[in-house]
N, C-alpha and C positions, 0 to 999 in steps of 0.2 A: 750655274754652279760657280763659275769664276767671279761673278759679280757680287756674290754673297760671302761675307767673312766666315760664316758658319759652313757654307758649302766648301770653301777652300780648306778650312780646318779638317773637315771630314775627308776630303780628297788627299790632303797631306798625310793623314794617318795611313791611308791605303798606300800611298806612294812610298812611305817609309818601309812598309812591309815588302814592297816590291824593290827596294833599294834604288829608287829613282826620284827621291824627293827633291833633289837638287834642281830639277826642272821647274817645279812650282816655286821654290825658293828664289831662283833667278827671276822668274816672271814677276813675283811679288816685289823683289828688290827693284826691278825696273819701274813698276808702278809707284813705289815709294820715292824713287829718285825724281820723278816728275813733279813731286810736291816741294822739292827743295829749291829755294830761291837764292840762298846765299851762295855766292860763287866759290868760296873757299870750302864750305861744307859740301857743295856739289862735287868738287874735284876729289875731296877726301873719300866721299862715298863711291865715286866711280872707281878710284884705285882700290878700294876695298872689294868692289864687285870683280875687278880684274883678278885680284888675289884669290878670292874665294871661288869664282866660277869659271874663269877663263885660262888661268895659268896651267900649263901642262902638269905641274907638280900638285895641283889642288885635288884633295880627295873628293871635292864636290864639283869637279869640272863638268860642265854641261857639254853635250854632244852637238857641235855645230859643224857644218861643212866648212872645208878649208877656206873658200872664198869669203864667206861671211866672217869667219873668225879673223882672217887676215885683215879685212877691211876695218873691223872694230880695233884690232891691235894697232893699226897704223894711226888711229886717232887717240891713243892712250895718253900721250903727252899733253894734248890740248882737246879734252873732251867737250863736245857740244850737247845741247839738250836732246839731240836725236841720236846720240852715239849708239845706244843699244836697241833702237827701234826695230831694225831688221833682224837682229839676233833674238829679240823677245818674240817677234812674229814667228820665226822659225821654231822656237821652243814651244810656243803655244800650238802650232800646227802639229808638232811631234806629239804633244800630250793629247791633242784632239784625236789624232789618227791612231795612236798606239796605247797610251796609258788609260785614257778615258773609256775606250771600248772594253778593256780588261776590267776596269772598275765596275762598269755596268753589268758584267757578268760574274763578278766576284761574290763569294759568300758574304763578304763584309757588307756589300751594298744590299744584297738580298735580305740580309738580317735587318738592315735599316727600314726596308720596305715593309717588312712584316712586324713593325714596331707595335701596331695596334693589338696584336695577338698577345695574350697574357704571358705565355712562356717565352715568346720572342722578346718581349719587352725586358724581361729579366736578363736574358742572354745578351741583349744589346747593351744594358747597363754594365754588365760584367766586362764586355768587350771594350767599352769606352774607358772603364776604370783601368783595365790592363794597358790600354793605349796610353793613358795619362801617366802611367808608371814608367813608360818607356823613356829612356834618356833622350832629352831634346838635343839631337846632333844636327843642327842646321837652323833653318829659318824659323821665325815665330811669325806666323801669318797674321796680319792685322787687317 
């Protein structure tokens, strides 16, 4: 699911309904950060990630245990390529153990599974249209 941009988009729609989309947004931001080679741009993106996902005042703050967050915050001034690796791993594990099982038992997911049935296909199209009308308050999964 996470390896596919379409899978991430579907999962993100579910997470937005669950008010936990910040986890996937952070995970995706970490993946995108790995692609940045320019040092200045890298540092700017790191700072944006701190502001968006790690600062206590952020409405999209991810839930990390104290030790992991403290370790990342200590590196804020001089970020390295691996600065968010442990935090990203913890968020992935959280999604894997908590959000993803809820997704698999959700009516949203079950509706997608029944896509081949005529009435379900129409319902899924309506659901996707409704979701696309939702205000995008967070990441754009690429």
